[in-house]
C-alpha positions as CSV (number, residue, x, y, z in Angstrom):
1,M,38.8,40.7,-3.7
2,P,39.6,37.0,-4.2
3,L,38.6,36.3,-0.6
4,I,35.2,37.9,-1.2
5,I,34.6,35.8,-4.3
6,L,35.6,32.7,-2.5
7,L,33.3,33.6,0.4
8,V,30.4,34.2,-2.0
9,V,31.0,30.9,-3.8
10,V,31.1,29.1,-0.4
11,V,27.8,30.8,0.7
12,V,26.1,29.9,-2.6
13,V,27.2,26.2,-2.3
14,V,26.1,26.0,1.3
15,L,22.7,27.6,0.4
16,F,22.3,25.2,-2.5
17,V,23.1,22.1,-0.3
18,V,20.7,23.4,2.4
19,G,17.9,23.9,-0.1
20,M,18.5,20.5,-1.6
21,Y,18.6,18.9,1.8
22,N,15.3,20.6,2.8
23,G,13.7,19.4,-0.4
24,L,14.7,15.8,0.1
25,V,13.5,15.9,3.7
26,T,10.1,17.2,2.5
27,R,9.9,14.4,-0.1
28,R,10.8,11.8,2.5
29,N,8.2,13.1,4.9
30,R,5.6,12.9,2.1
31,I,6.4,9.2,1.7
32,D,5.9,8.7,5.5
33,E,2.6,10.5,5.3
34,A,1.5,8.5,2.3
35,F,2.4,5.2,4.0
36,A,0.5,6.3,7.1
37,Q,-2.6,6.8,4.9
38,I,-2.2,3.2,3.6
39,D,-2.0,2.1,7.2
40,V,-5.2,3.9,8.1
41,Q,-7.0,2.1,5.3
42,L,-5.5,-1.3,6.1
43,K,-6.5,-0.9,9.7
44,R,-10.0,-0.2,8.6
45,R,-10.0,-3.3,6.5
46,H,-8.5,-5.4,9.3
47,D,-11.3,-4.1,11.7
48,L,-14.1,-5.0,9.3
49,I,-12.9,-8.6,8.6
50,P,-13.8,-10.1,12.0
51,N,-17.3,-8.6,11.7
52,L,-17.7,-10.2,8.2
53,V,-16.3,-13.6,9.5
54,N,-18.8,-13.5,12.4
55,A,-21.7,-12.6,10.1
56,V,-21.1,-15.5,7.7
57,K,-19.9,-18.1,10.2
58,G,-23.4,-19.4,11.1
59,Y,-24.3,-19.9,7.4
60,M,-21.1,-21.6,6.3
61,N,-21.0,-24.7,8.4
62,F,-19.0,-26.7,5.7
63,E,-16.7,-23.9,4.7
64,Q,-14.7,-23.4,7.9
65,S,-11.4,-23.7,6.0
66,V,-12.2,-20.5,4.1
67,L,-12.9,-18.6,7.3
68,T,-9.7,-20.0,8.8
69,K,-7.7,-18.8,5.9
70,V,-9.2,-15.3,6.1
71,T,-8.5,-15.1,9.8
72,E,-4.9,-16.4,9.4
73,A,-4.3,-14.0,6.5
74,R,-5.6,-11.1,8.6
75,A,-3.3,-12.0,11.5
76,G,-0.4,-12.2,9.1
77,A,-1.2,-8.9,7.5
78,I,-1.4,-7.2,10.9
79,S,1.9,-8.6,12.0
80,A,3.6,-7.7,8.7
81,G,2.9,-4.0,9.2
82,A,6.1,-3.4,11.0
83,Q,8.3,-5.2,8.5
84,G,8.3,-2.6,5.7
85,P,6.4,-2.1,2.5
86,A,7.5,-5.3,0.7
87,A,6.5,-7.6,3.5
88,Q,3.3,-5.7,4.3
89,S,2.3,-5.7,0.6
90,A,2.9,-9.5,0.3
91,A,0.8,-10.1,3.4
92,E,-2.0,-7.8,2.3
93,N,-2.0,-9.5,-1.1
94,Q,-2.5,-12.8,0.7
95,L,-5.4,-11.3,2.7
96,S,-7.0,-10.0,-0.5
97,G,-6.8,-13.5,-2.0
98,A,-8.4,-15.0,1.1
99,L,-11.2,-12.4,1.0
100,R,-11.8,-13.1,-2.7
101,S,-12.2,-16.8,-1.8
102,L,-14.6,-15.9,0.9
103,F,-16.7,-13.8,-1.4
104,A,-16.7,-16.5,-4.0
105,V,-18.1,-19.0,-1.4
106,V,-20.7,-16.4,-0.3
107,E,-22.1,-16.5,-3.8
108,N,-23.0,-20.2,-3.2
109,Y,-25.3,-19.2,-0.3
110,P,-28.4,-17.3,-1.5
111,E,-29.6,-16.6,2.0
112,L,-26.2,-15.3,3.0
113,K,-26.0,-13.1,-0.1
114,A,-29.3,-11.6,0.9
115,N,-28.3,-10.9,4.5
116,Q,-28.3,-7.2,5.1
117,N,-25.2,-7.3,7.5
118,V,-23.2,-9.3,5.0
119,M,-24.1,-7.0,2.1
120,Q,-23.2,-3.9,4.1
121,L,-19.9,-5.4,5.2
122,Q,-19.1,-6.4,1.6
123,E,-19.9,-2.9,0.5
124,E,-17.7,-1.3,3.2
125,L,-14.8,-3.7,2.4
126,S,-15.2,-2.9,-1.3
127,T,-15.1,0.8,-0.6
128,T,-12.1,0.3,1.7
129,E,-10.3,-1.7,-1.0
130,N,-10.7,1.2,-3.4
131,Q,-9.3,3.6,-0.9
132,I,-6.4,1.2,-0.3
133,S,-5.8,1.2,-4.0
134,F,-5.8,5.0,-4.2
135,S,-3.5,5.2,-1.2
136,R,-1.1,2.8,-2.8
137,Q,-1.0,4.8,-6.0
138,H,-0.3,8.0,-4.0
139,Y,2.4,6.3,-2.0
140,N,4.1,4.8,-5.1
141,A,3.9,8.2,-6.9
142,T,5.5,9.8,-3.9
143,V,8.2,7.2,-3.7
144,L,8.9,7.6,-7.4
145,D,9.3,11.4,-7.0
146,Y,11.6,10.9,-4.0
147,N,13.7,8.1,-5.6
148,N,14.1,10.2,-8.7
149,S,15.2,13.3,-6.7
150,I,18.0,11.4,-4.9
151,Q,19.2,9.7,-8.1
152,V,19.7,12.8,-10.3
153,V,22.7,15.1,-10.5
154,P,23.6,17.0,-8.4
155,A,21.5,15.5,-5.5
156,V,23.1,12.0,-6.1
157,L,26.4,13.5,-5.1
158,F,25.1,14.5,-1.6
159,A,22.0,12.3,-0.9
160,G,23.8,9.2,0.2
161,A,26.2,11.2,2.5
162,L,23.2,13.0,4.0
163,G,21.4,9.7,4.8
164,F,18.9,9.6,2.0
165,T,18.4,6.1,0.6
166,K,16.1,4.6,-2.0
167,R,12.6,3.6,-0.8
168,E,10.5,0.5,-1.7
169,F,7.3,0.7,-3.7
170,F,4.1,-0.9,-2.3
171,A,3.8,-3.7,-4.8
172,A,0.6,-4.5,-6.6
173,E,-1.2,-7.8,-6.2
174,P,0.2,-10.5,-8.5
175,E,-3.2,-11.0,-10.0
176,A,-3.4,-7.3,-10.9
177,Q,-0.1,-7.6,-12.8
178,N,-1.4,-10.4,-15.1
179,V,-3.5,-8.9,-17.9
180,P,-6.3,-11.2,-19.1
181,T,-6.3,-12.3,-22.7
182,V,-9.3,-11.1,-24.6
183,D,-10.3,-13.0,-27.8
184,L,-13.1,-11.3,-29.7
185,N,-12.8,-13.8,-32.6
186,L,-16.4,-15.0,-33.1
187,S,-15.6,-17.9,-35.4
């Protein structure tokens, strides 16, 4: 009888560990899928940028430094893709800043603002930026769920031994972290 009880306890423990392991694998795979969705959106943005640069190049004779910064930031963002979420996030944030500078300069050229190709590319980039933002939110929520699941008891007792490690978040742009001060004092 004690042998049967011991066998039942061992089977229950093994089933529990197998279930926990499968749950952690599922969460880890969701992170990989969410990161792949970010990559899809970033690739779309990277593909749109050369078209935008070419469309504005002829109009912006005196603003070549802005175009150079965008081109260099794009190259940096592409190469950072294999370096993990932190490096990729930093490079993408630099690219976002360079694009903001480009759009600010475009505002100084009325004929460029009215150009149909430039307007369409700006709209596509804006849509892509929104999709990137949603993809980042989904990725970060998935990472949070996974990180929580490997850090709570009883999973914390097994997760490290089974090869599950904490994942990095895809950081927000530094400008997005600074909340603007609003002063409605009309005096």
